[in-house]
C-alpha positions in Angstrom: 0.0 0.0 0.0 1.3 3.4 -0.9 2.0 5.6 2.1 1.4 9.3 2.4 4.7 10.9 3.4 3.6 14.4 4.1 0.3 16.4 4.0 0.3 20.1 3.6 -3.1 21.9 3.9 -3.3 25.3 2.5 -6.4 27.5 2.5 -6.4 29.7 -0.6 -8.2 33.0 0.4 -9.1 35.5 -2.3 -11.4 38.4 -2.8 -13.1 36.3 -5.5 -15.6 34.0 -3.8 -15.0 31.1 -6.2 -11.4 31.0 -5.0 -12.2 30.1 -1.4 -11.2 26.5 -1.9 -8.8 24.1 -0.4 -5.6 22.7 -1.9 -3.8 19.7 -0.4 -0.4 18.5 -1.3 0.4 14.8 -0.8 3.8 13.1 -1.3 2.8 9.7 -2.7 5.2 6.7 -3.0 4.5 5.0 -6.4 5.1 1.3 -6.7 4.9 1.6 -10.5 7.6 4.3 -10.6 9.5 3.2 -7.5 9.7 6.7 -6.3 7.8 9.4 -4.5 5.7 11.9 -6.6 3.6 14.9 -5.6 -0.2 14.5 -5.8 -2.0 17.9 -5.6 -5.7 17.9 -4.8 -7.9 21.0 -5.2 -11.3 20.7 -3.5 -14.5 22.6 -4.4 -15.8 25.4 -2.2 -17.9 24.0 0.6 -16.5 20.5 0.2 -16.2 20.0 4.0 -19.7 21.4 4.7 -21.5 19.4 2.0 -20.5 16.0 3.3 -23.3 14.2 1.4 -22.1 15.4 -2.0 -19.6 13.6 -4.3 -17.7 15.0 -7.3 -16.2 14.2 -10.6 -12.4 14.3 -10.9 -10.3 16.3 -13.3 -6.6 15.1 -13.6 -4.0 17.5 -14.9 -0.5 16.6 -16.0 2.5 18.7 -17.1 3.7 21.4 -14.6 2.2 22.7 -11.4 1.1 25.7 -13.4 -1.3 23.5 -15.3 -2.9 22.4 -12.1 -3.3 25.9 -10.7 -4.8 27.1 -14.0 -7.2 24.2 -14.1 -8.2 24.7 -10.4 -8.9 28.4 -11.0 -10.8 27.8 -14.3 -12.9 25.1 -12.7 -13.8 27.2 -9.7 -14.9 30.1 -12.0 -16.9 28.0 -14.4 -18.6 26.1 -11.6 -19.4 29.3 -9.7 -21.1 30.6 -12.9 -22.9 27.3 -13.4 -21.2 26.5 -16.6 -19.9 23.2 -15.3 -20.3 21.0 -12.3 -18.1 21.4 -9.3 -15.2 19.0 -9.4 -12.1 17.8 -7.6 -8.9 18.8 -9.5 -5.9 16.5 -9.2 -2.5 17.6 -10.3 0.3 15.1 -11.1 3.2 17.5 -12.0 6.4 16.1 -13.3 9.5 16.1 -11.2 12.2 16.7 -13.8 11.5 13.6 -16.0 8.8 15.2 -18.2 9.9 13.8 -21.6 10.6 10.2 -20.3 7.2 10.1 -18.5 5.1 11.5 -21.4 6.6 10.4 -24.7 4.6 7.2 -25.5 7.2 5.5 -27.7 10.7 4.3 -27.3 12.0 6.8 -29.9 10.9 9.4 -32.4 11.8 7.2 -35.5 8.3 6.0 -36.2 8.6 3.1 -33.8 5.3 1.7 -32.6 7.0 0.1 -29.5 5.7 1.7 -26.4 8.1 3.3 -23.9 8.5 1.3 -20.6 8.8 4.5 -18.6 5.7 6.0 -20.1 3.8 2.8 -19.4 4.9 3.0 -15.8 3.8 6.6 -15.6 0.4 5.6 -17.1 0.0 2.9 -14.5 0.8 5.5 -11.8 -1.9 7.8 -13.1 -4.6 5.2 -13.7 -4.0 2.6 -11.0 -2.3 4.4 -8.2 -3.1 8.1 -8.1 -6.8 7.6 -9.1 -7.2 4.8 -6.6 -5.7 7.0 -3.9 -8.0 9.9 -4.8 -11.1 7.7 -4.9 -10.3 6.2 -1.5 -9.6 9.5 0.3 -12.1 11.8 -1.4 -15.8 11.8 -2.3 -15.8 11.0 -6.0 -18.8 9.9 -8.1 -17.3 8.1 -11.1 -16.8 11.0 -13.5 -13.1 11.0 -14.5 -11.5 13.5 -16.9 -7.8 13.8 -17.8 -6.1 16.7 -19.5 -2.6 16.6 -21.2 -0.9 19.4 -23.0 2.0 19.2 -25.5 4.0 15.9 -24.8 1.4 15.1 -22.1 -1.2 15.4 -24.9 0.6 12.6 -26.7 0.4 10.4 -23.6 -3.3 11.1 -23.0 -4.0 10.2 -26.7 -2.0 7.0 -26.4 -3.7 6.1 -23.1 -7.0 6.5 -24.8 -6.1 3.8 -27.4 -4.8 1.4 -24.7 -7.2 2.1 -21.8 -10.3 3.8 -23.2 -12.5 3.0 -20.2 -10.0 4.5 -17.7 -11.5 8.0 -18.0 -14.8 9.4 -19.0 -13.1 12.0 -21.2 -9.7 12.4 -22.6 -8.5 16.0 -23.4 -5.4 16.5 -25.6 -4.3 20.1 -25.9 -1.8 20.9 -28.6 -0.3 17.4 -28.7 3.2 17.5 -30.1 2.4 15.3 -33.0 5.4 16.3 -35.0 7.5 14.3 -32.5 5.3 11.2 -32.8 3.7 10.9 -36.2 3.3 7.2 -35.6 0.6 8.1 -33.0 -1.8 8.9 -35.9 -1.4 5.4 -37.2 -2.0 3.9 -33.7 -5.2 6.0 -33.3 -6.4 4.9 -36.7 -5.9 1.3 -36.0 -7.6 1.6 -32.6 -10.7 3.4 -33.9 -11.1 1.0 -36.8 -11.0 -2.0 -34.4 -13.1 -0.7 -31.5 -16.7 0.1 -32.8 -18.2 0.1 -29.3 -16.4 3.0 -27.8 -18.5 5.2 -25.5 -16.0 7.7 -24.0 -15.3 11.3 -25.1 -12.2 12.8 -26.7 -11.5 16.5 -27.0 -8.6 17.6 -29.3 -7.5 21.2 -29.8 -4.6 23.3 -31.1 -3.8 27.0 -31.1 -4.2 28.7 -34.5 -0.8 30.5 -34.2 1.3 27.4 -33.5 4.2 26.5 -35.8 3.5 24.7 -39.1 5.0 21.3 -38.2 2.7 20.7 -35.3 -0.2 22.1 -37.3 0.4 19.6 -40.1 0.5 16.5 -38.0 -2.4 17.7 -35.8 -4.5 18.0 -39.0 -3.6 14.4 -39.9 -4.7 13.2 -36.4 -8.0 15.2 -36.6 -8.7 13.7 -40.0 -8.3 10.2 -38.6 -11.0 11.0 -36.0 -13.2 12.4 -38.8 -12.8 9.3 -40.9 -12.8 6.5 -38.4 -14.5 7.6 -35.1 -17.3 5.1 -34.2 -20.8 6.5 -33.6 -20.6 5.9 -29.9 -17.5 8.1 -29.4 -18.2 11.8 -28.7 -15.4 13.8 -30.0 -14.3 17.2 -31.4 -11.2 18.7 -32.9 -11.0 22.5 -32.2 -8.9 25.4 -33.2 -8.2 27.9 -30.4 -8.3 31.4 -31.9 -5.4 33.8 -31.3 -3.6 31.1 -29.2 0.0 29.9 -29.3 1.3 26.6 -28.0 1.8 27.6 -24.4 -1.5 29.4 -24.0 -3.4 26.6 -25.5 -3.0 24.8 -22.2 -4.9 27.7 -20.5 -7.6 28.4 -23.1 -8.0 24.7 -23.9 -8.9 23.9 -20.3 -11.8 26.3 -20.4 -13.1 25.3 -23.8 -12.8 21.6 -23.2 -14.8 21.7 -20.0 -17.4 23.9 -21.6 -17.7 21.4 -24.4 -18.1 18.5 -22.0 -20.9 20.3 -20.2 -22.6 21.9 -23.1 -25.8 19.9 -22.6 -26.1 20.5 -18.9 -28.5 23.4 -19.6 -31.4 22.9 -21.9 -31.9 25.9 -24.2 -35.3 27.5 -24.5 -35.4 26.7 -28.2 -35.0 23.0 -27.3 -37.5 23.1 -24.4 -40.3 24.3 -26.6 -40.5 20.9 -28.3 -39.6 18.6 -25.4 -41.9 16.7 -23.1 -41.1 16.0 -19.5 -40.0 12.5 -20.5 -37.7 14.0 -23.2 -36.0 16.2 -20.6 -35.5 13.3 -18.1 -34.0 11.2 -20.9 -31.7 14.1 -21.9 -30.1 14.1 -18.4 -30.0 10.3 -18.3 -28.0 10.3 -21.5 -25.8 13.1 -20.2 -25.1 11.0 -17.1 -24.2 8.0 -19.2 -21.8 10.2 -21.3 -20.1 11.7 -18.3 -20.1 8.5 -16.3 -21.8 9.9 -13.2 -25.3 10.9 -12.1 -26.0 14.4 -13.2 -29.2 16.4 -13.0 -30.3 19.9 -13.9 -30.0 22.7 -11.5 -33.3 23.4 -9.8 -33.1 27.2 -10.0 -32.2 27.1 -13.7 -35.2 24.8 -14.4 -37.6 27.2 -12.6 -36.0 30.1 -14.5 -36.4 28.3 -17.8 -40.1 27.5 -17.1 -40.7 31.2 -16.2 -39.0 32.4 -19.4 -41.1 30.0 -21.5 -44.3 31.0 -19.9 -43.8 34.7 -19.5 -41.5 35.8 -22.3 -42.3 33.2 -25.0 -45.9 32.5 -24.2 -45.3 28.8 -24.1 -47.2 27.6 -21.0 -47.3 24.0 -22.1 -43.6 23.8 -22.6 -43.1 25.6 -19.2 -45.3 23.0 -17.5 -43.3 20.1 -19.1 -40.1 21.7 -17.7 -41.5 21.8 -14.2 -42.9 18.3 -14.4 -39.4 17.0 -15.3 -38.0 19.1 -12.5 -40.2 17.3 -10.0 -38.6 14.0 -11.2 -35.2 15.3 -10.0 -36.4 17.3 -7.0 -39.6 15.6 -5.8 -39.5 17.4 -2.4 -39.1 20.9 -3.8 -41.9 23.1 -2.6 -40.7 25.9 -4.9 -41.2 23.7 -8.0 -44.6 22.4 -6.7 -45.8 25.9 -6.1 -44.6 27.1 -9.5 -46.4 24.2 -11.2 -49.6 24.9 -9.3 -49.5 28.6 -10.2 -48.8 27.7 -13.9 -51.8 25.3 -14.0 -54.0 27.9 -12.4 -53.0 30.6 -14.9 -53.6 28.2 -17.8 -57.2 27.6 -16.7 -58.0 31.3 -16.7 
């Protein structure tokens, strides 16, 4: 059993309310790597107070900067209800970045996997994730982000262990160093028609031409061969270079993952309560954890449909679906009663 060597608890206070969160640093002895590595854990605001709530996990690789960026972005997006609250885990390198993250034994088109990268992959999937799951309240949602060389590792991990994470996010993967990865992904997609995970791929639009060319080849492979069950996208980050793609890509990828969390008024006008319930059941299956709409947003959507769009029937369907998720909500019950009364006048 891995042992925790040290535990440093730091409260991060800020004038921004979404930054009042907790970051914990563990020193974790990895059997796979036969050495001690830092494991950084950023907890959502009110994690301690909401003891009955569990959270999805976002894993970041690369440097500590990537972890701090991700933690801040997650806090901001969650505070504005763009994404769910989540636990952010940082696994920063300790001076062996290239050896850990380059998937192959060399850059000469070899398809042989690097033993060190395989050990690092095992550390991430089997040890670090098991430790986080054991010591923190997680709910099954597992997302991983890798940038540059780490983007190569995340992509290769997807082809080898597609069920290890709900979503794989590769930001500006250094494909010009590993063109053989395109072939590996093509072979994998063409031989795995039942994939059900998600893959987000992105690159900055002002990155150099070599990485752009090999990125385009990888994106084309997804376009040609991705099975219908795989949810994926290949994005171009506007006005973004290689370094800043790690920052902007975190925001955009999480927004993409949660784009269906809120139902738009144009959708709701043609949806029944059953349709809405099914929508969130499908989203839960895609994210690999139970997720439901926010009660306040559903009441706001119902009000907008009834009062601004003169769609009382659609508003009623939204409230009936809301009762499925919040059966004890007196606010929803009252709003539904009021709406039914107004419809009879």
